[in-house]
NUKEDREN-21790 format. One record per residue: residue in three letters; x negated, z negated, y negated of N, C-alpha, C, O in turn. Coordinates in steps of 0.001 Angstrom, whole numbers, padded with zeros to 6 digits, always signed. Layout:
BEGIN
AlaXZYXZYXZYXZY;...
% end
This chain:
BEGIN
Met+018548+066806+018109+018350+067383+016950+017149+067015+016437+016719+065861+016454;Ser+016449+068211+015862+015043+067988+015363+015297+067807+013849+016362+068127+013320;Ser+014132+067215+013115+014129+066990+011799+014455+068180+010947+015103+068135+009901;Glu+013902+069329+011541+014044+070607+010883+015591+071085+011008+016069+071678+010041;Asp+016286+070886+012000+017667+071193+012192+018524+070191+011281+019562+070570+010739;Leu+018039+068925+011149+018783+068103+010217+018600+068544+008672+019540+068543+007877;Glu+017256+068929+008334+017164+069410+007079+017976+070663+006743+018555+070793+005664;Arg+017990+071569+007705+018832+072815+007649+020181+072560+007425+020834+073216+006613;Tyr+020708+071527+008182+022104+071160+008085+022409+070564+006728+023403+070969+006124;Glu+021614+069614+006193+021799+068941+004855+021674+070036+003891+022471+070030+002952;Ser+020774+071015+003968+020681+071938+002840+021945+072954+002844+022369+073519+001836;Glu+022433+073078+004051+023678+074100+004051+024828+073176+003565+025697+073743+002903;Met+024963+071936+003770+026043+071191+003376+025916+070953+001914+026976+070893+001290;Glu+024754+070801+001231+024596+070748-000183+025049+072051-000899+025711+072004-001936;Leu+024671+073215-000313+024913+074440-000924+026490+074591-000816+027080+075000-001816;Ala+027181+074301+000278+028579+074307+000389+029341+073459-000638+030362+073835-001214;Leu+028691+072184-000818+029253+071219-001839+029083+071863-003397+029998+071865-004221;Tyr+027870+072350-003610+027812+073160-004882+028832+074223-005065+029433+074376-006128;Arg+028997+074878-004120+029994+076272-004234+031345+075520-004529+032005+075822-005523;Glu+031751+074533-003652+032902+073980-003897+033290+073336-005283+034411+073343-005790;Tyr+032148+072783-005789+032217+072262-007115+032427+073427-008344+033187+073359-009309;Arg+031507+074498-007976+031790+075564-008879+033092+076016-008894+033578+076347-009975;Asp+033785+076091-007814+035213+076637-007540+036213+075839-008171+037248+076323-008632;Val+035858+074342-008209+036883+073500-008758+036752+073025-010192+037743+072631-010807;Val+035596+073055-010707+035399+072370-011942+036240+072818-013182+036434+072061-014133;Thr+036702+074025-013122+037421+074512-014176+038891+073905-014155+039581+074096-015157;Ile+039369+073259-013194+040633+072689-013113+040573+071132-013514+041596+070450-013457;Phe+039469+070650-013877+039378+069298-014298+039056+069130-015801+038537+070072-016400;Lys+039318+068060-016389+039089+067793-017817+037868+066858-018108+037286+066967-019188;Tyr+037460+065931-017164+036465+065009-017480+035437+065118-016240+035737+065425-015087;Val+034178+064804-016729+033090+064416-015757+032800+062908-015741+032673+062352-016832;Val+032694+062263-014726+032504+060968-014748+031191+060641-013853+031095+061030-012689;Glu+030201+059893-014507+029060+059686-013730+028755+058189-013656+028480+057547-014669;Thr+028809+057653-012447+028363+056201-012176+026997+056134-011565+026270+057122-011473;Asp+026666+054911-011141+025334+054839-010654+025237+055282-009158+024138+055431-008623;Arg+026513+055504-008442+026481+055837-007096+027229+057120-006896+027039+057758-005860;Arg+028067+057546-007811+028702+058864-007681+028816+059760-008918+028504+059342-010033;Phe+029240+060924-008714+029637+061886-009664+031173+062385-009561+031576+062664-008432;Tyr+031937+062499-010503+033378+062717-010282+033857+063676-011380+033403+063597-012521;Leu+034719+064522-011047+035649+065294-011794+036924+064689-011771+037332+064193-010720;Cys+037691+064667-012936+039043+064133-012908+039640+064607-014160+038999+065052-015113;Asn+041031+064467-014084+041908+064839-015098+042398+063679-016030+042869+063926-017140;Gln+042281+062492-015577+042420+061225-016242+041598+060165-016071+041565+059804-014895;Val+040828+059443-016909+039936+058514-016877+040140+057374-017820+040360+057618-019007;Asp+040080+056068-017349+040125+054916-018257+039032+054070-017927+038792+053821-016745;Val+038307+053578-018900+037108+052702-018724+037407+051507-019562+037643+051528-020770;Lys+037366+050326-018682+037621+049041-019390+036447+048219-019019+035974+048278-017884;Val+035921+047387-020025+034965+046385-019921+035458+045093-019543+036241+044520-020300;Arg+035123+044600-018544+035612+043232-018070+034499+042149-018026+033333+042469-017795;Ser+034860+040911-018243+033892+039751-018147+034405+038462-017925+034072+037454-018549;Glu+035327+038536-016907+036008+037233-016503+035230+036213-015813+035596+035039-015758;Thr+033964+036734-015192+033101+035840-014654+031822+035450-015607+030908+034701-015263;Gly+031925+036014-016690+030722+035804-017638+029782+036905-017691+029128+037122-018711;Asp+029670+037685-016539+028767+038894-016584+029704+040026-016829+030703+040161-016123;Ala+029425+040838-017793+030292+042170-018053+030143+043173-016984+029030+043316-016477;Tyr+031178+043909-016571+031182+045062-015575+032136+045931-016192+032826+045547-017137;Phe+032219+047212-015654+033021+048233-015942+034018+048411-014869+033665+048307-013694;Glu+035401+048706-015234+036302+049068-014367+036760+050417-014787+037357+050587-015850;Val+036437+051539-013818+036711+052892-014149+037922+053305-013259+037816+053306-012033;Ser+039006+053634-013859+040083+054260-013173+040326+055697-013490+040379+056146-014635;Met+040475+056419-012342+040571+057955-012513+041768+058393-011550+042061+057853-010483;Asn+042376+059442-012127+043570+060222-011389+043167+061550-011210+042418+062098-012017;Asp+043629+062140-010163+043418+063531-009727+041901+063843-009758+041476+064634-010600;Ala+041108+063275-008909+039748+063273-008902+039253+064088-007737+039894+064241-006697;Trp+037932+064660-008013+037084+065256-006990+035743+064507-006951+035133+064175-007967;Val+035352+064278-005744+034030+063356-005758+032973+064178-005085+033193+064862-004086;Trp+031776+064072-005707+030556+064803-005359+030091+063960-004167+029449+062939-004414;Asp+030297+064218-003177+029724+063418-001896+029661+064380-000630+030711+064790-000134;Ile+028567+064696-000171+028357+065541+000760+028979+064964+002114+029315+065784+002969;Tyr+029132+063764+002328+029649+063242+003716+030941+062887+003670+031456+062526+004728;Arg+031658+062909+002578+033066+062688+002547+033882+063899+003200+033660+065057+002846;Pro+034836+063580+004167+035597+064707+004795+036531+065354+003745+036694+066573+003791;Ala+037176+064588+002770+037942+065030+001906+037646+064497+000520+037839+063326+000195;Arg+037135+065498-000319+036532+065172-001602+037673+064964-002694+037377+064398-003747;Phe+038905+065388-002475+039899+065334-003576+040683+063891-003296+040969+063483-002171;Ala+040947+063262-004434+041619+061803-004389+042632+061762-005402+042433+062310-006487;Lys+043754+061131-005133+044752+061019-006174+044400+060050-007315+044522+060255-008523;Thr+043888+058833-006621+043423+057833-007582+042089+057247-007127+041903+057101-005919;Val+041163+056908-007991+039996+056259-007636+039641+055148-008623+039603+055448-009816;Lys+039370+053858-008235+038856+052809-009009+037488+052457-008537+037216+052288-007348;Val+036551+052343-009621+035241+051956-009563+034888+050704-010355+035143+050598-011554;Leu+034281+049746-009622+033749+048520-010409+032303+048607-010220+031780+048737-009113;Thr+031561+048521-011514+030156+048763-011574+029618+047808-012688+030178+047581-013761;Phe+028539+047334-012285+027661+046618-013460+026720+047459-014223+026113+047003-015192;Lys+026566+048797-013773+025592+049644-014360+026356+050663-015204+027576+050792-015106;Asp+025593+051387-016043+026213+052440-016975+027213+053443-016365+026999+053965-015271;Val+028217+053675-017039+029152+054933-016778+029161+055883-018013+029295+055626-019210;Asn+028980+057041-017362+029030+058201-018464+030319+058916-018266+030736+059188-017140;Val+030955+059222-019368+032163+060002-019460+032067+061130-020417+031747+060938-021591;Glu+032367+062427-019888+032327+063451-020807+033463+064406-020643+033813+064730-019508;Glu+034033+064856-021654+035106+065677-021723+034734+067092-021639+034048+067598-022527;Leu+035163+067791-020581+034761+069291-020544+035463+070111-021445+036681+069967-021549;Gln+034838+070986-022136+035364+071939-023054+035473+073320-022158+034408+073798-021767;Gly+036520+073887-021865+036662+075056-021033+035665+076113-021721+034851+076647-020968;Ser+035654+076405-022854+034932+077516-023619+033411+077071-023525+032578+077957-023335;Asp+033050+075915-023633+031720+075374-023803+031052+075237-022328+029825+075193-022237;Phe+031804+075178-021279+031280+074855-020063+031039+076078-019140+032008+076763-018812;Lys+029857+076367-018730+029638+077664-017951+028776+077069-016773+027750+076423-016991;Val+029267+077333-015490+028552+076906-014455+027732+078046-013992+028267+079137-013797;Pro+026259+077834-013773+025450+078794-013434+025841+079541-012150+026086+078926-011112;Gly+025892+080859-012239+026231+081520-010914+027718+081680-010896+028157+082221-009881;Ala+028512+081351-011731+029983+081348-011627+030490+082628-011624+031602+082837-011139;Asp+029754+083608-012150+030313+085067-012147+029805+085774-010735+029957+086981-010547;Asp+029274+085020-009903+028678+085714-008591+030075+086118-007805+030027+086691-006716;
% end
């Protein structure tokens, strides 16, 4: 496989992922962004832990969709993330949130 073939494949996969995101975003309530992944979910709980002295975040999500081009299944019933980095949680407002090209 040439590098051009690989680039074309990755571009097609990214476009397919974006289209899937566009199709599913309206069924979720929250957007969660960590240092490694981007999630959509319907329930999220973030706890700050510091048992070992260093603070870290424990993020638990239910009914989640994971933005990951290489995952064979992007839907997950439960997800738990442990991270020392920032976590961003936003509640989606149905009337406020418009995906570009959603009317296509």
